[in-house]
C-alpha positions in Angstrom: 11.2 13.8 23.8 8.8 11.2 22.5 8.5 13.0 19.1 12.3 13.2 18.6 12.7 9.5 19.4 9.9 8.6 16.9 11.5 10.8 14.3 14.9 9.2 14.9 13.4 5.7 14.6 11.6 6.7 11.3 14.9 8.0 9.9 16.8 4.9 11.0 14.2 2.6 9.4 14.4 4.6 6.2 18.2 4.4 6.2 18.2 0.7 6.8 15.7 0.1 4.0 17.7 2.2 1.6 20.9 0.4 2.5 19.3 -2.9 1.5 17.7 -1.6 -1.6 20.4 0.6 -3.2 23.4 -0.6 -5.0 26.9 0.6 -4.0 27.3 2.9 -7.0 23.9 4.5 -6.7 23.4 8.1 -5.7 21.1 8.9 -2.8 19.8 11.9 -0.9 17.7 12.1 2.3 15.7 14.7 4.1 14.3 15.1 7.6 11.4 17.5 8.1 11.2 18.6 11.8 8.3 20.2 13.6 9.8 23.7 13.3 10.0 23.7 9.4 7.3 24.4 6.9 9.3 22.6 4.1 12.5 20.8 3.5 14.2 19.1 0.5 16.9 16.7 -0.3 20.0 17.7 -2.1 19.8 17.4 -5.8 20.8 14.1 -7.4 21.4 13.4 -11.1 21.8 12.7 -13.9 19.5 9.7 -14.3 16.5 8.8 -16.3 14.6 7.5 -13.2 14.5 8.0 -9.5 13.1 5.9 -6.6 11.6 7.7 -3.6 10.3 6.8 -0.2 8.9 9.0 2.5 7.0 8.6 5.8 5.0 11.0 7.9 5.2 10.6 11.7 2.0 9.7 13.6 2.8 12.7 15.8 2.5 15.2 13.0 -0.2 17.8 13.3 -1.1 17.6 9.6 -0.8 15.4 6.5 2.5 15.9 4.6 3.2 16.1 0.9 6.1 14.1 -0.6 6.8 15.8 -3.9 9.4 14.5 -6.5 10.8 17.3 -8.7 12.7 16.9 -12.0 14.9 19.2 -14.1 16.4 18.4 -17.4 19.8 20.1 -17.9 19.3 23.8 -18.8 15.5 23.6 -18.1 13.4 24.6 -15.1 12.0 22.3 -12.4 8.7 20.5 -12.8 6.6 18.6 -10.3 6.6 14.9 -11.4 4.9 13.1 -8.5 3.1 14.3 -5.4 1.7 12.1 -2.6 -0.2 13.3 0.4 0.7 11.2 3.4 -1.7 11.2 6.3 -0.2 11.0 9.9 1.5 7.7 10.4 1.6 6.7 6.7 4.2 6.7 3.9 4.6 6.7 0.2 7.1 5.2 -2.2 7.6 4.7 -5.9 9.6 5.1 -9.0 9.5 8.1 -11.4 10.9 7.9 -14.9 11.9 10.4 -17.5 12.6 10.4 -21.3 16.2 11.4 -20.7 18.7 12.0 -17.9 17.5 14.6 -15.4 18.3 16.0 -12.0 15.9 15.0 -9.1 14.9 16.3 -5.7 12.4 15.2 -3.0 10.5 17.9 -1.1 8.5 17.3 2.1 6.0 19.9 3.3 2.8 19.9 5.4 -0.6 20.3 3.8 -1.2 24.0 4.0 1.1 26.9 3.0 3.4 27.9 5.8 2.1 25.2 8.2 4.6 23.7 10.8 4.3 21.0 13.4 5.0 17.9 11.2 7.8 15.4 11.4 8.6 13.3 8.3 11.5 11.7 6.5 12.3 10.9 2.9 14.9 9.7 0.5 15.5 9.5 -3.3 18.0 7.3 -5.1 18.8 5.6 -8.4 
């Protein structure tokens, strides 16, 4: 019960922050990684030549969590543009730019292939 309350609070804080920092016409996508998942991603947003991202790893997570921003130019494959390893109870945020309009996605996954037991939230927007 404590874990789910903390995850809900983290998600609410992230939503409030995004509401204050994102303009009305901007596109946004969010993701919640729960303890039963080994990975989760936002929906794809685009087309834009930049994206802002923010993510947070719960203090109750068993492991550190990667926040990875992926980019795809139209007709091309996906590439990893930024990766941050967030220790338990920490977060990451930033802006990633591209030379032309691209599609964007944020992925959250625990450090270690196939690991579960982490709770994290994240969003991308432009």
